[in-house]
C-alpha positions as CSV (number, residue, x, y, z in Angstrom):
1,M,124.2,-80.6,20.8
2,S,124.8,-77.0,21.6
3,I,123.3,-75.9,18.3
4,L,120.0,-77.7,19.2
5,A,120.0,-76.1,22.6
6,T,120.5,-72.7,21.1
7,A,117.8,-73.2,18.5
8,S,115.3,-74.4,21.0
9,S,115.9,-71.5,23.4
10,T,115.6,-69.0,20.5
11,A,112.3,-70.7,19.5
12,G,111.1,-70.5,23.2
13,I,111.9,-66.7,23.3
14,G,110.1,-66.2,20.0
15,M,107.0,-68.0,21.2
16,S,107.0,-65.9,24.4
17,I,107.2,-62.7,22.4
18,L,104.4,-64.0,20.1
19,W,102.1,-64.7,23.1
20,I,102.8,-61.3,24.5
21,V,101.9,-59.7,21.2
22,I,98.7,-61.8,21.0
23,M,97.7,-60.7,24.5
24,F,98.2,-57.0,23.7
25,V,96.1,-57.4,20.5
26,A,93.3,-59.1,22.5
27,L,93.5,-56.4,25.2
28,Y,93.1,-53.7,22.5
29,F,90.1,-55.3,20.9
30,M,88.4,-56.1,24.2
31,M,89.0,-53.0,26.2
32,I,90.6,-50.0,24.3
33,R,88.7,-50.1,21.0
34,P,85.1,-50.3,22.5
35,Q,86.0,-47.4,24.9
36,Q,87.2,-45.3,21.9
37,K,83.9,-46.1,20.0
38,E,81.8,-45.0,23.1
39,T,83.8,-41.8,23.4
40,K,83.3,-40.9,19.7
41,K,79.6,-41.7,20.1
42,K,79.2,-39.4,23.1
43,N,81.2,-36.6,21.5
44,A,79.0,-36.8,18.4
45,M,75.9,-36.7,20.7
46,L,77.2,-33.6,22.5
47,A,78.1,-31.9,19.2
48,D,74.5,-32.3,18.0
49,L,73.1,-30.8,21.2
50,A,70.7,-27.9,20.5
51,V,68.5,-25.6,22.5
52,G,65.2,-27.2,23.2
53,D,66.5,-30.8,23.5
54,T,65.5,-32.8,26.5
55,V,68.6,-34.2,28.3
56,L,69.3,-36.8,31.0
57,T,72.1,-35.9,33.3
58,T,74.6,-38.3,34.8
59,S,72.9,-37.8,38.2
60,G,69.5,-38.9,36.8
61,F,67.7,-35.6,36.3
62,Y,65.7,-34.8,33.2
63,G,65.7,-31.2,31.9
64,M,65.5,-29.0,28.8
65,V,68.5,-27.2,27.3
66,I,67.8,-23.4,27.2
67,D,71.3,-22.1,26.4
68,I,74.6,-23.5,25.2
69,N,78.1,-22.0,25.6
70,D,81.5,-23.6,24.8
71,D,81.6,-26.4,27.3
72,T,78.7,-25.4,29.6
73,V,74.9,-25.7,29.1
74,I,72.1,-24.1,31.0
75,V,69.4,-26.7,31.8
76,E,65.9,-26.0,33.0
77,F,64.5,-28.6,35.4
78,G,61.0,-29.1,36.6
79,N,57.6,-27.8,35.6
80,N,57.8,-24.4,37.4
81,K,60.5,-23.1,34.9
82,N,62.4,-21.5,37.8
83,C,65.1,-24.0,38.3
84,R,67.9,-23.2,35.8
85,I,71.3,-24.7,36.4
86,P,74.5,-24.3,34.4
87,M,76.4,-27.5,34.0
88,Q,79.2,-29.0,32.0
89,K,78.4,-30.8,28.7
90,A,80.2,-33.8,30.1
91,A,77.4,-34.2,32.7
92,I,74.9,-35.1,30.0
93,S,74.4,-38.8,29.4
94,M,71.5,-38.9,27.0
95,V,69.8,-36.4,24.6
96,E,66.3,-36.7,23.2
97,K,65.4,-34.4,20.3
98,P,62.0,-32.8,20.3
99,E,61.0,-34.4,17.0
100,D,61.9,-37.8,18.4
101,A,59.7,-37.4,21.5
102,T,56.6,-39.5,21.7
103,E,53.5,-37.6,22.8
């Protein structure tokens, strides 16, 4: 009788560990992996950033890149060409290349 009780408790622990592993795998595929893909996509977008590109900032402003340094960009806003603001590359949420723009 004690052999059966020991075997069933070992099977119960094994099943608990299996469910914990399944939950971590599901967590990885639902949360961590998509976030890593999005980060790679954004890093590739910022690596392809060039002078003359139109950008959308995270605060919702459209502007044109006029200079790029290591991790900062100088963006020109508005039609008067007097509003030039240095900002971090991380503040750019979307890039539109001049050849992709519709006229």
